[in-house]
TIMI-2910 file (N, C-alpha, C, CB; in pm, 1 decimal, decimal comma, always signed):
<rs>
+----------+----------+----------+----------+----------+----------+----------+----------+----------+----------+----------+----------+------+
!      n_x !      n_y !      n_z !     ca_x !     ca_y !     ca_z !      c_x !      c_y !      c_z !     cb_x !     cb_y !     cb_z ! resn !
+----------+----------+----------+----------+----------+----------+----------+----------+----------+----------+----------+----------+------+
!   +181,6 !  +1361,3 !   +407,5 !   +279,2 !  +1331,2 !   +342,3 !   +291,6 !  +1225,5 !   +361,8 !   +371,4 !  +1387,1 !   +352,7 !  Unk !
!   +332,8 !  +1165,2 !   +273,8 !   +433,3 !  +1013,8 !   +272,1 !   +553,0 !  +1029,4 !   +180,4 !   +344,6 !   +866,8 !   +206,1 !  Unk !
!   +650,5 !  +1038,2 !   +247,5 !   +770,4 !  +1022,5 !   +109,1 !   +851,2 !   +868,0 !   +101,9 !   +918,7 !  +1157,3 !   +135,0 !  Unk !
!   +837,6 !   +839,1 !     +5,6 !   +933,4 !   +713,6 !     -6,0 !  +1014,8 !   +716,3 !    -99,3 !   +875,4 !   +594,3 !    -23,2 !  Unk !
!  +1185,4 !   +669,6 !   -104,3 !  +1288,0 !   +680,4 !   -128,1 !  +1281,5 !   +532,8 !   -202,9 !  +1375,0 !   +720,8 !    -13,3 !  Unk !
!  +1260,5 !   +508,7 !   -311,7 !  +1251,1 !   +358,5 !   -391,5 !  +1161,6 !   +305,7 !   -332,4 !  +1370,3 !   +256,9 !   -393,5 !  Unk !
!  +1131,3 !   +214,4 !   -414,6 !  +1029,5 !   +110,3 !   -392,8 !   +897,2 !   +156,7 !   -369,5 !  +1063,3 !    +29,1 !   -285,3 !  Unk !
!   +825,3 !   +269,1 !   -469,9 !   +708,2 !   +366,3 !   -488,7 !   +609,3 !   +292,7 !   -418,6 !   +663,5 !   +402,6 !   -643,6 !  Unk !
!   +587,0 !   +133,0 !   -499,3 !   +492,3 !    +59,7 !   -502,0 !   +461,0 !    +83,7 !   -327,6 !   +529,7 !    -91,6 !   -571,1 !  Unk !
!   +500,9 !    +49,4 !   -270,6 !   +493,2 !    +33,6 !    -98,9 !   +382,5 !   +141,7 !    -81,7 !   +658,4 !    +76,1 !     +4,4 !  Unk !
!   +369,5 !   +229,7 !   -164,3 !   +271,8 !   +353,1 !   -168,2 !   +118,3 !   +301,2 !   -135,6 !   +277,0 !   +429,3 !   -327,9 !  Unk !
!   +140,6 !   +166,6 !   -221,3 !    -30,5 !   +171,7 !   -182,4 !    -73,2 !    +69,8 !    -40,6 !   -132,0 !    +98,0 !   -339,8 !  Unk !
!    +60,5 !    +64,4 !    +32,2 !    -28,0 !    -35,7 !   +147,2 !   -115,8 !    +81,9 !   +198,7 !    +78,1 !   -123,8 !   +296,6 !  Unk !
!    -91,1 !   +224,5 !   +220,9 !   -183,7 !   +316,1 !   +314,0 !   -329,1 !   +358,6 !   +191,6 !    -69,3 !   +490,2 !   +378,3 !  Unk !
!   -324,5 !   +270,5 !    +73,0 !   -409,1 !   +337,1 !    -36,4 !   -499,8 !   +199,3 !    +16,1 !   -340,5 !   +365,7 !   -230,1 !  Unk !
!   -496,3 !    +54,0 !    +75,9 !   -540,7 !    -18,3 !    +74,7 !   -617,8 !    -46,3 !   +225,6 !   -460,6 !    -83,7 !    +17,7 !  Unk !
!   -493,1 !    +34,2 !   +334,8 !   -552,3 !    +57,7 !   +406,5 !   -693,0 !   +119,8 !   +454,3 !   -490,4 !    +79,8 !   +423,7 !  Unk !
!   -678,2 !   +219,7 !   +358,3 !   -754,1 !   +353,8 !   +377,8 !   -935,4 !   +349,8 !   +259,1 !   -606,9 !   +505,1 !   +309,6 !  Unk !
!   -909,5 !   +266,6 !   +231,7 !   -979,2 !   +179,3 !    +65,1 !  -1113,2 !   +167,4 !   +133,6 !   -899,9 !    -21,9 !     -3,3 !  Unk !
!  -1224,7 !   +139,7 !    +51,5 !  -1385,1 !    +95,9 !    +92,2 !  -1391,2 !    -78,9 !    +47,3 !  -1525,8 !   +208,9 !    -22,0 !  Unk !
!  -1457,7 !   -143,4 !   +104,9 !  -1457,0 !   -231,8 !     -5,3 !  -1511,1 !   -231,9 !   -126,5 !  -1489,7 !   -317,2 !    +25,5 !  Unk !
!  -1437,0 !   -325,2 !   -179,0 !  -1459,0 !   -365,3 !   -300,9 !  -1358,7 !   -275,5 !   -401,2 !  -1612,9 !   -352,5 !   -327,9 !  Unk !
!  -1287,8 !   -159,4 !   -349,8 !  -1253,2 !    -38,0 !   -419,1 !  -1138,7 !   -123,5 !   -531,2 !  -1181,6 !   +100,8 !   -299,6 !  Unk !
!  -1065,9 !    -77,3 !   -633,9 !   -937,4 !   -116,2 !   -658,7 !   -853,3 !    -50,2 !   -652,6 !   -918,1 !   -157,4 !   -744,7 !  Unk !
!   -711,2 !    -92,8 !   -626,1 !   -592,1 !     -8,6 !   -604,3 !   -479,6 !    -78,4 !   -720,2 !   -537,2 !    -17,8 !   -425,5 !  Unk !
!   -495,2 !     +6,9 !   -783,4 !   -359,3 !     +0,5 !   -882,7 !   -252,1 !     +1,7 !   -893,4 !   -341,2 !    +49,8 !   -938,2 !  Unk !
!   -100,5 !    -54,0 !   -903,2 !     -8,7 !    -30,9 !   -963,3 !    +95,5 !   -101,9 !  -1008,7 !    +18,0 !    +32,9 !   -920,9 !  Unk !
!   +180,6 !    -50,8 !  -1085,2 !   +328,2 !   -111,3 !  -1142,5 !   +383,0 !   -161,9 !  -1084,7 !   +419,6 !    -50,4 !  -1182,2 !  Unk !
!   +427,1 !   -335,1 !  -1133,7 !   +537,4 !   -417,2 !  -1033,7 !   +636,2 !   -418,3 !  -1182,1 !   +475,0 !   -616,2 !   -943,2 !  Unk !
!   +752,1 !   -433,7 !  -1133,4 !   +845,8 !   -431,0 !  -1231,2 !   +847,1 !   -571,5 !  -1275,7 !   +979,1 !   -377,1 !  -1185,9 !  Unk !
!   +851,9 !   -581,5 !  -1379,6 !   +837,7 !   -696,0 !  -1477,8 !   +788,9 !   -799,9 !  -1452,0 !   +932,8 !   -735,0 !  -1523,4 !  Unk !
!   +686,6 !   -777,9 !  -1384,7 !   +561,0 !   -819,5 !  -1338,4 !   +384,1 !   -745,3 !  -1426,7 !   +584,0 !   -770,9 !  -1167,1 !  Unk !
!   +447,9 !   -620,5 !  -1393,1 !   +280,6 !   -583,5 !  -1494,2 !   +212,0 !   -504,0 !  -1382,8 !   +151,9 !   -754,5 !  -1549,2 !  Unk !
!    +86,0 !   -484,8 !  -1473,6 !    -24,7 !   -429,4 !  -1374,8 !    -56,4 !   -491,8 !  -1234,5 !   -151,7 !   -436,4 !  -1445,1 !  Unk !
!    -62,7 !   -468,2 !  -1110,1 !   -103,3 !   -531,0 !  -1029,4 !   -231,4 !   -445,8 !   -970,9 !     +4,3 !   -566,2 !   -948,3 !  Unk !
!   -358,5 !   -542,1 !   -930,0 !   -481,8 !   -493,2 !   -913,7 !   -529,4 !   -578,4 !   -778,6 !   -572,6 !   -511,9 !  -1052,3 !  Unk !
!   -539,5 !   -479,5 !   -676,1 !   -595,1 !   -534,8 !   -527,3 !   -725,9 !   -507,7 !   -532,4 !   -534,1 !   -465,7 !   -389,1 !  Unk !
!   -790,1 !   -614,0 !   -490,1 !   -958,6 !   -570,1 !   -431,9 !   -934,7 !   -561,6 !   -282,5 !  -1102,5 !   -704,6 !   -465,3 !  Unk !
!  -1018,9 !   -456,3 !   -278,7 !   -995,1 !   -410,3 !   -124,1 !  -1099,9 !   -508,1 !    -35,2 !  -1036,6 !   -224,6 !    -98,8 !  Unk !
!  -1083,5 !   -502,9 !    +52,3 !  -1146,0 !   -601,9 !   +159,3 !  -1116,3 !   -612,3 !   +315,2 !  -1114,1 !   -727,8 !   +114,8 !  Unk !
!  -1153,8 !   -709,9 !   +400,0 !  -1074,1 !   -663,7 !   +546,3 !   -995,3 !   -716,1 !   +556,0 !  -1118,7 !   -671,9 !   +669,7 !  Unk !
!   -968,3 !   -803,8 !   +474,1 !   -834,8 !   -937,1 !   +482,2 !   -736,0 !   -840,4 !   +402,7 !   -869,5 !  -1131,4 !   +377,8 !  Unk !
!   -734,8 !   -790,8 !   +306,4 !   -624,9 !   -714,6 !   +240,1 !   -564,1 !   -580,5 !   +313,7 !   -679,9 !   -673,2 !   +103,7 !  Unk !
!   -692,3 !   -527,2 !   +335,9 !   -670,4 !   -435,8 !   +466,2 !   -616,1 !   -483,1 !   +553,2 !   -769,6 !   -388,5 !   +528,2 !  Unk !
!   -580,7 !   -540,1 !   +655,9 !   -516,9 !   -629,0 !   +745,8 !   -381,5 !   -655,9 !   +734,2 !   -574,1 !   -740,1 !   +743,0 !  Unk !
!   -366,7 !   -721,9 !   +610,9 !   -271,9 !   -728,0 !   +602,4 !   -152,0 !   -649,6 !   +558,1 !   -288,4 !   -792,4 !   +573,8 !  Unk !
!   -216,9 !   -513,0 !   +463,0 !   -175,3 !   -412,6 !   +424,4 !    -94,6 !   -371,4 !   +573,2 !   -291,6 !   -323,7 !   +359,2 !  Unk !
!   -218,8 !   -308,4 !   +704,8 !   -212,5 !   -303,2 !   +797,0 !    -41,5 !   -361,0 !   +844,3 !   -333,9 !   -359,2 !   +831,2 !  Unk !
!    -33,6 !   -458,0 !   +864,7 !    +28,6 !   -572,7 !   +938,7 !   +176,8 !   -502,3 !   +873,4 !    -29,6 !   -763,4 !   +891,4 !  Unk !
!   +203,6 !   -504,9 !   +727,5 !   +317,7 !   -506,2 !   +686,7 !   +369,0 !   -308,3 !   +743,4 !   +308,0 !   -564,1 !   +500,8 !  Unk !
!   +267,3 !   -296,0 !   +755,4 !   +255,0 !   -104,6 !   +748,6 !   +358,0 !    -62,1 !   +925,4 !     -6,6 !    -27,6 !   +767,2 !  Unk !
!   +321,2 !   -208,6 !   +990,1 !   +331,3 !   -156,8 !  +1122,2 !   +463,9 !   -221,1 !  +1133,0 !   +212,6 !   -193,9 !  +1235,1 !  Unk !
!   +526,9 !   -252,0 !  +1066,4 !   +679,2 !   -344,0 !  +1059,3 !   +758,9 !   -226,8 !  +1000,2 !   +686,1 !   -508,9 !   +940,5 !  Unk !
!   +731,9 !   -142,3 !   +993,8 !   +822,8 !    -21,5 !   +863,9 !   +845,2 !    +99,1 !  +1006,7 !   +670,5 !    +74,4 !   +664,9 !  Unk !
!   +953,3 !   +127,7 !   +965,4 !  +1007,9 !   +267,1 !  +1048,7 !   +920,1 !   +402,6 !   +991,5 !  +1198,5 !   +297,3 !  +1012,6 !  Unk !
!   +849,1 !   +440,6 !  +1068,8 !   +818,7 !   +598,1 !  +1112,0 !   +951,2 !   +711,1 !  +1108,5 !   +761,4 !   +593,7 !  +1280,1 !  Unk !
!   +942,8 !   +781,4 !  +1042,8 !  +1042,7 !   +943,4 !  +1087,0 !   +936,7 !  +1051,8 !  +1029,0 !  +1239,4 !   +970,4 !   +980,2 !  Unk !
!   +951,4 !  +1095,9 !  +1165,2 !   +916,1 !  +1252,5 !  +1118,5 !   +987,2 !  +1329,8 !  +1080,1 !   +871,5 !  +1327,0 !  +1193,6 !  Unk !
!   +938,9 !  +1384,1 !   +957,2 !  +1024,9 !  +1530,5 !   +883,2 !   +983,5 !  +1586,1 !   +965,2 !  +1002,3 !  +1606,9 !   +733,6 !  Unk !
!  +1080,1 !  +1726,4 !   +938,4 !  +1029,1 !  +1857,2 !  +1014,8 !   +992,5 !  +1969,3 !   +929,5 !  +1134,7 !  +1912,6 !  +1109,8 !  Unk !
+----------+----------+----------+----------+----------+----------+----------+----------+----------+----------+----------+----------+------+
</rs>
């Protein structure tokens, strides 16, 4: 389970990490519109690096 308080667009990061090559991950970004990410090794690496910098908390 992933719980996000605000910044729901960050849920796309694990989706990108777990997606196969050439998958499309779509999300809305406020004041920008629809964002489309075509997944590949570079996109997965970038998303992984961002996730590694986040605080992880275990919820009982």
